[in-house]
C-alpha positions in Angstrom: -9.9 -33.4 1.3 -6.9 -35.1 -0.3 -7.0 -36.1 -4.1 -7.6 -39.7 -4.6 -5.5 -41.8 -6.9 -8.3 -42.0 -9.3 -8.4 -38.2 -9.8 -6.3 -36.8 -12.4 -3.9 -34.2 -11.3 -4.5 -30.7 -12.7 -1.6 -29.7 -15.0 -0.6 -26.6 -16.6 -2.5 -25.9 -19.9 -5.5 -28.0 -18.8 -8.8 -26.1 -19.0 -11.8 -26.7 -16.7 -15.1 -25.3 -15.8 -15.7 -24.0 -12.2 -17.7 -21.9 -9.8 -15.7 -19.4 -8.2 -15.5 -18.9 -4.3 -14.4 -16.0 -2.1 -11.3 -14.1 -2.9 -7.9 -14.6 -1.1 -5.6 -12.1 0.4 -3.8 -11.6 -3.1 -7.0 -10.9 -5.1 -7.6 -14.3 -6.6 -10.6 -16.4 -6.1 -10.9 -19.8 -4.5 -12.1 -22.6 -6.3 -11.8 -26.6 -6.1 -12.1 -29.5 -8.5 -12.5 -33.2 -7.2 -10.8 -32.2 -3.9 -8.0 -30.1 -5.8 -7.7 -26.4 -4.6 -7.2 -23.7 -7.1 -6.5 -19.9 -7.0 -8.0 -18.2 -9.9 -6.6 -14.9 -11.3 -9.3 -12.8 -13.2 -12.6 -14.0 -11.7 -15.2 -12.4 -9.1 -16.7 -14.5 -6.4 -19.9 -16.5 -7.7 -18.9 -16.5 -11.3 -19.0 -19.7 -13.4 -15.9 -19.6 -15.5 -13.5 -21.7 -17.7 -10.1 -21.5 -16.3 -6.7 -22.6 -17.6 -4.2 -24.0 -15.3 -1.0 -22.1 -15.5 1.3 -23.6 -12.6 1.3 -26.2 -10.1 2.3 -25.2 -6.6 2.7 -27.1 -3.4 -1.0 -28.1 -2.5 -2.9 -26.0 -5.0 -3.0 -25.1 -8.7 -2.7 -21.5 -10.0 -5.0 -20.7 -12.9 -6.4 -17.8 -14.8 -9.9 -17.2 -16.4 -10.2 -17.8 -20.1 -13.9 -17.7 -20.5 -16.7 -16.3 -18.5 -19.7 -18.7 -18.6 -22.0 -16.8 -16.1 -20.5 -13.3 -15.2 -20.9 -11.2 -12.1 -22.9 -8.0 -12.5 -19.9 -6.2 -11.3 -17.6 -7.5 -14.3 -16.3 -4.9 -16.7 -13.7 -5.2 -19.6 -10.2 -4.7 -18.4 -8.7 -1.7 -20.4 -5.1 -2.8 -20.1 -3.6 -5.2 -22.7 -1.2 -6.3 -20.0 -3.8 -7.4 -17.5 -3.1 -11.1 -17.4 0.5 -11.2 -18.6 1.5 -8.6 -15.9 -0.8 -9.5 -12.9 0.3 -6.1 -11.3 -3.5 -5.3 -11.2 -5.6 -7.9 -9.9 -9.0 -6.2 -10.1 -9.1 -4.3 -13.4 -12.0 -6.6 -14.4 -14.1 -5.4 -11.4 -16.2 -2.2 -11.4 -14.8 0.4 -9.2 -17.6 0.7 -6.9 -17.5 -2.9 -6.2 -13.7 -2.8 -5.7 -14.3 -0.1 -2.8 -16.9 -2.5 -1.2 -14.6 -5.5 -1.3 -11.9 -3.7 0.3 -14.2 -2.4 3.0 -15.6 -6.0 3.5 -12.0 -7.5 3.7 -11.0 -5.0 6.5 -14.3 -5.8 8.3 -13.7 -9.6 8.2 -10.0 -9.2 9.5 -11.0 -6.9 12.2 -14.0 -9.1 13.4 -11.7 -12.2 13.7 -10.1 -10.5 16.6 -12.2 -10.7 19.8 -11.0 -7.1 21.0 -11.9 -5.6 17.6 -15.1 -7.4 16.8 -18.0 -5.0 16.3 -15.6 -2.0 15.5 -17.3 0.3 12.8 -15.6 0.1 9.3 -16.3 3.3 7.3 -16.9 3.4 3.6 -13.5 3.2 1.5 -12.6 6.6 0.4 -12.2 6.4 -3.3 -9.2 7.7 -5.3 -10.0 10.7 -7.6 -7.9 9.2 -10.2 -8.5 5.4 -11.2 -5.6 5.5 -13.6 -2.4 7.5 -13.8 -2.2 7.9 -10.1 1.1 6.3 -9.3 4.1 8.4 -8.8 6.5 5.7 -8.5 7.2 2.5 -10.5 9.9 -0.2 -9.9 10.6 -2.0 -13.3 12.5 -5.2 -14.2 14.9 -5.1 -16.9 15.0 -8.1 -19.2 16.7 -9.3 -22.3 17.9 -6.7 -24.9 17.2 -4.0 -22.3 13.6 -4.3 -22.3 11.7 -2.9 -19.5 8.8 -4.3 -17.9 7.2 -6.6 -15.1 7.4 -10.1 -13.8 4.2 -12.2 -13.7 3.7 -13.1 -10.1 2.2 -16.4 -10.9 4.3 -17.8 -14.0 7.5 -15.7 -13.1 7.8 -14.9 -16.8 9.0 -11.3 -17.7 6.7 -9.2 -19.5 8.1 -6.0 -21.4 5.5 -3.1 -21.2 5.4 0.0 -23.3 3.2 1.8 -20.8 1.6 1.2 -17.5 -2.1 2.4 -17.0 -1.6 3.0 -13.2 1.5 5.2 -13.8 1.4 9.1 -14.3 2.3 10.1 -17.8 5.6 11.5 -16.7 6.6 8.1 -15.6 5.5 6.5 -19.0 7.3 9.1 -20.9 10.5 8.1 -19.3 9.7 4.4 -19.7 9.2 4.8 -23.5 12.4 6.5 -23.8 14.3 3.8 -21.7 12.7 0.9 -23.4 15.3 -1.3 -25.1 18.2 0.8 -23.9 18.7 -0.3 -20.1 20.5 -3.6 -20.6 23.2 -2.2 -18.0 21.0 -2.8 -15.0 18.5 -5.5 -13.9 16.0 -3.2 -11.8 14.9 0.4 -12.8 13.0 2.8 -10.5 11.2 5.8 -11.8 9.6 8.4 -9.4 7.7 11.5 -10.4 6.6 14.7 -8.7 3.0 15.0 -9.8 2.8 18.6 -8.6 6.2 19.6 -9.6 7.1 17.8 -12.8 10.5 16.6 -11.3 11.7 13.0 -11.9 14.0 10.6 -10.4 15.5 7.6 -12.4 17.9 5.2 -10.6 20.5 3.6 -11.1 22.5 6.0 -13.3 22.5 4.7 -16.8 25.6 5.5 -19.1 24.2 4.2 -22.4 24.9 7.1 -24.8 21.4 6.5 -26.6 19.6 7.6 -23.4 19.3 11.3 -23.6 17.2 11.8 -20.5 18.9 12.5 -17.2 19.2 9.5 -14.7 20.9 8.8 -11.4 19.1 11.8 -9.7 19.8 11.5 -5.7 16.5 13.3 -4.9 13.3 14.8 -6.4 10.7 17.1 -5.1 6.7 16.9 -4.7 4.2 19.3 -3.3 1.4 18.2 -1.0 -1.2 20.6 0.3 1.1 23.6 -0.8 4.1 22.5 0.9 7.3 21.3 -0.9 8.9 18.0 0.2 12.4 16.6 -1.0 12.3 12.8 -1.4 15.8 11.2 -1.6 16.1 8.0 -3.6 16.0 5.6 -0.7 13.1 7.4 1.2 9.7 6.2 1.3 6.8 8.4 0.0 3.2 7.6 -0.8 2.6 6.5 -4.2 -0.8 8.3 -4.8 -0.1 12.0 -4.3 -3.9 13.0 -4.2 -4.9 10.4 -1.9 -2.0 11.3 0.4 -3.2 14.8 0.8 -6.6 13.5 1.7 -5.2 11.0 4.3 -3.3 13.9 5.9 -6.8 15.7 6.4 -8.5 12.6 7.6 -5.7 12.2 10.3 -6.1 15.8 11.3 -10.0 15.5 11.9 -9.7 12.0 13.6 -7.1 13.5 16.1 -9.0 16.6 16.8 -6.1 18.9 16.4 -6.8 22.4 17.6 -3.8 24.3 17.6 -2.8 23.2 21.1 -0.7 20.3 22.7 2.1 18.0 21.7 1.7 15.7 18.6 4.2 12.7 18.2 4.7 11.3 14.7 6.3 7.8 14.9 8.0 6.5 11.7 7.9 9.9 10.4 9.6 9.2 7.1 10.3 12.6 5.1 8.1 14.4 7.6 4.7 14.3 5.7 2.3 14.2 8.6 4.6 16.0 11.1 5.0 19.1 8.6 1.5 19.1 7.3 -0.2 18.9 10.6 2.4 21.1 12.5 0.2 24.3 11.9 -2.5 22.5 14.1 -0.6 21.8 17.2 2.0 23.6 19.4 4.9 21.1 19.1 5.7 18.1 17.1 8.3 15.3 17.9 8.9 13.2 14.9 10.7 9.9 15.1 12.5 8.3 12.1 15.2 5.6 11.9 16.4 6.0 8.4 19.1 8.5 7.9 18.2 9.5 4.3 14.6 10.2 5.4 15.3 12.1 8.4 17.8 14.3 6.4 14.9 14.9 4.0 12.5 15.7 6.8 14.9 18.2 8.5 15.0 20.1 5.0 11.2 19.9 4.4 10.5 21.4 7.8 12.4 24.6 7.0 10.5 27.4 8.7 8.9 25.2 11.5 10.9 25.5 14.5 8.4 23.8 16.7 9.1 20.4 15.0 11.8 18.4 16.7 13.3 15.4 14.9 14.9 12.4 16.8 16.4 9.9 14.9 16.4 6.2 16.2 14.2 3.1 16.5 10.7 4.1 17.4 10.7 1.5 20.1 13.7 2.9 21.5 12.9 6.7 21.2 9.3 6.3 22.6 10.7 5.0 25.8 12.8 8.3 26.3 10.0 10.7 25.9 9.4 12.7 29.3 5.9 14.0 28.6 2.6 12.5 27.6 1.6 13.5 24.1 -1.9 14.7 23.4 -2.0 12.9 20.1 0.1 10.3 18.2 0.2 9.2 14.7 1.8 5.7 14.1 2.6 4.8 10.5 5.0 1.9 10.6 6.5 0.0 7.7 4.6 -3.0 6.1 5.7 -5.4 8.8 4.2 -3.1 11.5 5.2 -2.0 15.0 7.9 -3.9 17.1 6.4 -5.2 20.2 8.4 -2.7 22.6 7.0 0.0 20.4 3.3 -1.1 21.3 4.3 -1.4 24.9 5.6 2.1 24.8 2.6 3.5 23.3 0.5 2.0 25.9 2.6 3.5 28.7 2.2 7.0 27.1 -1.4 6.6 26.8 -2.0 9.6 24.6 -5.7 10.5 24.6 -6.1 10.0 20.8 -3.8 7.8 18.4 -4.2 7.1 14.8 -2.5 4.0 13.4 -2.0 4.0 9.6 -1.0 0.8 7.5 -0.9 -0.5 4.0 -0.7 -4.2 5.4 -4.1 -5.2 6.8 -2.6 -8.1 8.7 -0.2 -5.8 10.6 -3.0 -3.1 11.4 -5.1 -5.8 12.9 -2.5 -7.3 15.0 -1.3 -4.1 16.3 -4.6 -2.4 16.9 -5.7 -5.6 18.6 -2.7 -5.3 21.0 -3.3 -1.7 21.8 -7.0 -2.7 22.3 -5.9 -5.2 24.9 -4.0 -2.2 26.7 -5.5 1.1 27.6 -7.1 2.0 24.3 -10.5 1.2 22.4 -10.6 1.2 18.7 -13.3 3.8 17.5 -13.5 3.2 14.1 -11.4 2.1 10.9 -11.2 3.9 7.7 -10.0 2.4 4.4 -8.6 4.7 2.0 -8.1 3.5 -1.7 -4.4 4.3 -2.5 -4.3 1.7 -5.0 -7.0 1.3 -7.5 -7.4 -1.8 -9.5 -5.4 -3.8 -7.1 -6.0 -5.8 -3.9 -3.9 -3.5 -1.6 -5.6 -1.8 1.0 -4.4 1.5 2.9 -6.5 2.2 6.3 -6.3 4.0 9.4 -7.8 3.4 12.8 -8.6 5.8 15.4 -8.0 4.9 19.0 -9.0 6.6 22.3 -8.3 5.8 25.8 -10.9 3.5 27.5 -12.7 4.7 30.5 -10.4 3.9 33.4 -7.3 3.8 31.0 -4.1 5.6 32.1 -4.0 9.6 32.5 
C-alpha cells in the first residue's frame, strides 16, 4: 500500500510508537505506519516500542529503538556501549537461547520455501562455547586522525572503538596500541591465533609511534592439535572453537571409517582435508586461490595421502576419474557455480556435506542437488557468530533410492 498525499512522510529524527513484526534477513524488525514501511534496529518481534527514524531509503525508512514500551521476555541489556553506533552486532539485546532459536527458525523457513526441501529436519542450533571474545579476525576502518573503528551500516557514520566485545583480547590489545596512530591507511586487518598467540596485522604501518610488528605475511593457528599456517589473503573460520566442533560434526555426518576417497571442494588452507585425513584412505582437495593452496600444502606436511589440485572447483570436479565415497563442499559466500553442482550430481558420492555461511546460497544449491540424485537428510545450524544475524549451517545429503551408483 502506498503513502497517501495526506500522510506525512517519515523523516530522520522523527519518533513514533510502533508494534514490531517479523525480522528481516539483516536482523532488523519490520514495522509499518500509515502504509509506510520501516526496518527497525534493536527490536524483537512482537514488542511495542518507540523508534527514531535515522535514514530515509527508497521505499522504506530505517529506524532504531529508543524506548521499549512492552518488552519481549527475551530482551536483555546489551553489554556493549557501541551496540547502536556500531551495528556490527544486531542481537546483543536478545537472550542467547532465543538467538539460537531464531537462527534455527530462519533456516527452517528458508528450506521449507523450496519444494524439494520442504519437511527436511532442521536440528537445534549448536551454541558457541564463547559468547564474547570469540572472533580471531577483525577488519577495521580508519577514520580521521588515525582513529580505528567501524562504519554504522545504516547511517554510514564512522564510529571509533576502543575495544570490541566480539574480538579476542589479543585483537583488542593490538587495537588499543594502534588507536589514533593508523592514519597512513584506510583499512586495517588484525588476525590472531587463539591457540598460538600469533598475530597478523595488515598493512605494514611505518608510523614510528607504532611499536608492535605489522605487515606480517602469515600467522599460525592450531585446530584439534594440528598447526595451520594462514597467509594474509587466505580464508579461515573466525571462531576457532566452533571450527573444531564443525569438523567433528562433518566427520560424523559423512560416516568416515578409515576407508575410501574423500573430496574436499573449496579446500581453502586445508582445514577439512587435513583434519579428516586420518579417517579415510585418500583425500583430493580442490582450491582455486594460490595463497590458500600454498598454505594447505605446507599444512599437510606428513600426510602423503592428501592430493591438492589447484583450479576452479567446477573445472577440476569434471576431471575426476573415480567416484568419491564422500564429498565436502564449502564454497564462498556466493555458493557453487552451476557447473560444480552438475559435476557433483554426476559424481554421485554416497554422502555429501554442504557447508555455508550464506543461507540463500545453501538453500539454492542444496535444492539443486535435491532435484538431482540426492535427498537432503537434515540441516545443522552452527552458531559461529553469536549476537549477529549471520548463520553458518551444514546440510547432509545422501543418494536417493534409484540414484546413480
